[in-house]
N, C-alpha and C positions, 0 to 999 in steps of 0.2 A: 417398150412397154414389157412389164414384167409378167411371169407366165401366169400367175392366177388371173390379172388383168386380161391378158389375151384368151385365156379361157372363158372369162365371163363374157367377154365380146363376142366369141365365135358362138357360145351358147344363145346370147341375144339376138345374133344374126339368123342363127336357126329357128328361132321364134318368129322373128319378120317374115322369113320365106314362106313359114306356115300361113301368117296372115295373109300375105300376098296369094298363096294358093286358096285361101278360104274366100277370099275377095272374088277370085277367079271361077269358083264353084268346082274347085278340085278337092278331092280327099285328102287327109292328114291322119297321121297315126301318132297318138301321145301313148308314150312306154312309162310304166311306175315299174322298175325293176325289171322282171322277166313278163310282166303282163303288158298287153297292149290293148287300147281302145282306138277303134278305128272310125274315122267320123266322116260325114259329107254336110255340108253347110245347107240347111234347107232354104234360105233366102235365094242363093246364087246356083243351088244345083239344078240341073234338068231333071225336074221331079217327075214330069211324064216318063221320060226314059229310064230313069231309074226303078219307078213303080211297075214298068212293064215286064220287068225282069225279076220280081220279087215275090214270094208268097207269105212273109212274115216281114213287118216293119216295127222297127222300135224308133222311138224318138227320145231325144234329151233335152228337157226344157227347163227353164230355172225355176227356183223354188217358187219364186212370187207370181208366176204363170201358172204353174200347177195349184198354188192357193187359190187362184181367181176359178180354175176348173175344179175345184173342190178334191183335188187329187192329195192322197198322202205320202208325204215324205218320209219314209220309214226309217230313216236316221235323224230326223228333226228333234229329237232331243238331245242329240250330241252336237249336231250343228246344222241349225235349220236355214243355212243360207246355201246349203248343198242343193245340187239340180236333182231333178226326177227324171226317172226313167219310164217310159210307157210303152205298150204295145198295143198295135191297132189291128185289127181284122182286116184282111184283103178280099177283096177288093177295095181299095180307098183311091180318091182321086187326088190330085195336085190341091185343088182347090179346098177341100177338105183338110188337107194337111196344113194348107196355109191360114185357114181359119181356125186351125188350133193354136199356132205358134204366134199369131199377130193379133195382139190385144186391141188394135184399132178396128179389127173387123167384127167385133164381138156384138155390137148392135145390129150389123148385116146379117149375121149368122150365130144368133142367140143359142141354137140348139147344136150340140157337138157330141160325139161319141158313136159307139160304145168304145172305150178304152180302159186298160187297168193299169195301175202302175205296178213295176217290176222292181227286185232287188236292185239296187245300185251296185254294180259289182266291182268299178273302178271308180271309187267317190273321188280321189286326188284329182286324177285325170279329169274328170268330168268336170270338176269345179276349174280346173287349168282351161278346160275348152271353153267355159262362159267367158272367162277372160280375154281369151283371143278372139271371141266374138265381139267383144267391145273394142278392143284396139283395132279391130277390122271396120268397125263402125257397121255390124252387121246384126240382125235379130239373135239372140242368143238361143239357138235351136239348132239340134243337130239330129241327122239319119244316123243310126248306129249300124254300120256294115260290117260283114265277115273277112273282107278284103284288106290286107295291110297296104299301106299307100307308100309311094316314093318319098313324100315329105315325112321324115320320121322325127320326133322330138320327144325332149322329156318333160316332165314335169318341173323339173329345175331350169331348163331353157327359158319356160313362160316367166318364171321368178326372175330369172336374169334380165329379160326383156322389161319387165315392169320395174327393176332397180336400176336400170340403166341409165344414168345422166351424161354419158359419154359425149360432150359437144365439143366441136371445134368451131373457130370463127372462120367461116369460107369467103365473107367477102366484106368490103367496108368502101363506104362513099360518101361525099357530100350530098345530103337531100333537104335543099330549103323547103320548108312546108308553110301551109298557110299561116299556121299559129307562131311559126318562126322562122326566119330565113337562114339563121344560124343552125343547122341540124346536121347530125352525120347518123348514116344509117349502118348497122351492124347485120350481117347474116349469120346466124348459126347452123349448125347441120348436125343431126344426131347421128352418130356411126353405127347405131345398131338398126335403124331403120329409114335414113336419109329424110326424116321429118325437118322442115326447115322452120325456124323461129327467127324474129326479128327485135333488136332492140333500134330504137330511136333517140338519141342523146341530143337533147335541148339545150341550146344555149352554150356558153362558153365554160368549158369544165374548171373548177378550182378546187379549193382545199374544203370548201363547206359541205356539209351533208346534202346530198341531192334528193329533189323530190321524185319518187318513184312510183309508178304505177304498173300492176301486173294486170294486164288486159287479156283476157282470152276471147280468141278469136270468134266473132258472130258476124257472120256472112250477112244474114237478113238485117241484124241491125246497124252494123257499120257500113254497109254498102248500099242495102236497098231501103235504109230509114224505117225499119219496123216500127211499129209503135207497140207492140206487144211486149217488149221489154225496155231496158234502160241502158242498152250496152252502147249506141251511137251517141246519146248525149253523155255518157261518162268518159267517152274517149275522149270527145272535143273539148268537155270540160278539163281534162286532165291536161291535154296539151295546152291549154290557156293557161293553168293554173302552174305549169312547169315553166312557160314564159315569162311570168310574172315573178318566179324565183331566180336566184342565181343561175341554177341550172336543173335539168331534170333527166330521168331515164323512162321512157316508155318499153316495156316489156310486152311484143306482142306474142302471145303463146298459141300454137296450133293446135287447140284442144276445145274445139267447137262443141257445143251443148254439153257444157260441164265434162267434157272428156268423153261422150258417147258416140259423138261424129254426127255430121250435117243431116243425114238421112234420118237417124233415130232422133235427131232434135225435131225435125219435121214431124215425124210419127208422135213425138211428145206434143207438137202443137196440135194435131188433131184430136189427141185424149183430152187436151184442154179444151177443145170446141165441145167435147161430148160431156164438161162437166167438172173433169179433174184440175186439180191444181199442179203447179209445176213439178212438185214434190212427189205427190201420188203418180203422177205420169211416168217420171222416170223409173219408179218401182213397180209400176205397172208393166212396164216394157221390160224388166228384169234387170234394172243397172241400179248402182248405188245413186243415192241422192245426189253425189257430186265425187265424181270421178277424177277429177284434175290431180296432177302431179306438180306441185310447186316447188320440188326439189329441182325441176329443171330451170325454174326462174332464178333460182340462187344460185346455180351453176354458171349462167349467163352473167349475173353480177360478178361471181369471181373472176371469170375470164376479162371482165373489164374492169377489176381490179378496185371493184366498190366493196366495202364490207360493212358499212353502214347507211342507212337510208331513212327518209321520212315518207314512211308509205302512203299513199294514197287508197283507202280501201274502206268499205263499210262493213267488209268479211272478217272476223275474227281469227278464222282458218288460215287465211293469207298471212297474217301476222304469226300465228304459230308455224305455219310451214316454213318461213323464211328464217324464223330464229332456230328452229329445230335443226337448221341445215347451216346454222354458222353466221347467219347475216344479222346484224344487230340494228333492230327498228329502233330508233331514237326517238320517233314519234307516229302516231296514226293521224292521219288527215280524213277527215269526212268528206265523202263526194255528195253534195244535195242536188238531187234531179227533181224538177217540177214533174209529178204524176199526170198522165192522161187519162181519158176513160177507158182505153184499151189496156193499159198496165197496172192499173192501180190494184187489180186483186193480185197480181204476179208480186208488186213490191210490197203488199200486205204479208204474202205467203213468205217471202224472203226474211221479212223482220220477223213474223211470227212462229215459222216453223224451221229455218236455217240460223237464226241468230243474227242477221244483220243487224248493225246498228248504225245511225250517225255520230 
């Protein structure tokens, strides 16, 4: 490992440790030069304990959440995606703070405040904090504190983590599956955060171009048979189509909920129950419409010595993502799934708002 690569790996690991700290409710400090932003995650912190010791409360929330609350992003003209910092009068309760940061609670707690927006002193660090929350599967909301944390990292560490696609093949075994008895499974592990991804190679590998499916993990659809999405049927249709071809590869990516995590995906479901479509739900939570990283799939294919594929997808971004990382897409194969009353609106939204096509 060369020195620059080793340095990037260390930076990514620092970000991974910070993400783990956030999930445990521990503080982190994000540094930009000589300045430092000290943060506690709202979702996992002991709010009652923290509030009992404070006189002034400052919150960092996403730009979309601030927009819903009709708060001003004072740097919006330069970067509308920047978070917003707000101050709250004390006393304030944990329930009141949770109602401010969680859009799912808006109908239950329509009246909020008073609060006011403040100058965002550390914009780069604040924006990096939002990204860390997404990687941790947490609501993008933080308490701003005065006390430096043991877990310190820089904005560059967050960037290194986001850009890291350092994978290794950790395990390989035969795995006959219902669609095809001739199958091999490969386990990939990220060197940055130990996330596991899976490749299932179907059939006998030869010199022909394999049929490949990039499938993002969907616990509700793949395992529980959810009718709200098309993930489970797409997964099984892909395996069947690979079995009919000479050979194929299923890349099972651990990027639940288009990259926002399982719990946030369930929050998006709750917002859909309130009338929002899948796009608006993700944005209302403070996340991108699609936060997945398809460079991971490209790296998995490289490690399998596959440079050209026939890609099963209705999503043009998957084609662009692979080709942008050097994987040649010889042909895009449509995935045709019959709609049901529960996912018909979801499928229409993917077609009309995110460019999916058959």
